[in-house]
N, C-alpha and C positions, 0 to 999 in steps of 0.2 A: 235463191236457193238456185242453184246450178245441179243440171240432170243431165243422165247420157239416158238417151232413146237409141239401143239398139235395136235393130232388126235383126232378125235369126230367122231363115229359111229353111225347109229340108233342102239337103242336096239330093237333087234331081227331082224334087216335088214343084209344087206348080210355082214359085221366084226362078225359072227359066227361062228369064226376060228374049235373052237374044234366039229362044228358036220359037217366040207365039209369031203370030202373023204380024205383018206389018199396022194395020188398023190396031192390032189389042197394043204393041209395045208402043206407038206413038199415045197412046191415050193415059199409060201406064206412065211416060217421063212428062208431058203435058201436066198431070195432076202429081209428080214430085214437083216439078217446078212449081204448080200455083203454091203449092205446103210451102217450097220453100220463101216463097215470095209472102204469103201470108205470116212467116214465123219473121223476119225479115220488116216488114211493112209494122205486127206491136212489139220491134223489138226486144223478143226471147231471143231471140235464134245468137246463138255463140259461133257455132260451128257445124259444119255437114260434110258430109265424105261418103260417096261410093264404095265399095271395095274389089277389088279384084276376088274371085270367083277362086276355090278352095284350092285347085287343079297349080295354084300360081305358090299358096303358103307353104313355110316351113315354118316349122317348129324352130327352137336356137336357145342354146344352154353356152355355158363354158364353157370349156374341157379342165380339168385337171391344171393344163400348161397355159388356161384362159383364153384359149383363144376361142373364135366360136367350134360349134358343133352341130350344124343343119340333121332336121331328121324331116323325113312329107317327101313326098306328098301324101294325103292321107287319106286312099280312096273309101275306108268302111267310116267316114265322117257319117255322123245322118244330122247332123244342122248346119250350119256354117253362118257366120260373120257377114251381109249382104249390104251392112252400111249401120250410121248413124247422125244421128243430132245429137249437140249439147246445147241447152236450151237453159233460160235464166229465167224463171215465175217465180210467184209471191208460197206457190206454196205445192205440196206433192197432186196433190188430188189436180191442177191445173197442169201438169205434166205427165198424168194418167190420161187425164182429154186429148190434150196432144197426140201423144200413143196411139189411142184409140183412130183420129184422125189419120194418122200415119197408116195406121192396122188396115183401115179399107181401102187401103189404094185396088183400084179397079184390077184385074183379070182378063184371061182368056175372055175372050165373051162380052169383057165389062163386070163383069160379077167379082163381089168385094172378096181380097185377094182374104180377109182376115190373119193375117200373118201375127209369130208373135212377139210384141216388142216390151222388150225389158228396160227396164225404167230404174236407175238407181244414181241415188246422190250423190256428188262428186264434192269431194273431200276437200276440203280447202286448207286442213292442215289434220293430223292424230287426231282422234280422241283423244281424250282426257283421259288420264294411267291412273291407275288403282290403287292408293298408295296403301301397302302392309299393316 
């Protein structure tokens, strides 16, 4: 079963890694590299990416003419998606274990961040339709 683990962080909150002291920033990046290696070596990693900050995000919709209409940047955003992992594991419980590990990434002073990691199954097909 495939799951996506999405790391959410409060905007202006504890996951502003670029503003951290160099030592703390490097410890955090080292943790993330080791976590990536662990998932790769276990064969559970399908993909992972860090994302640019919300100051670079745009919300896009199709206009009436079908052309893109953009909106943003959104200063009122309270949380943003910092990055994600897609893992293939045997059970939802294993995905939860991995998400808890990612959540414990070190922050300033080495204290665990305990960020929210949203875990959702990646669907391989649409859910079955109920017949009337």
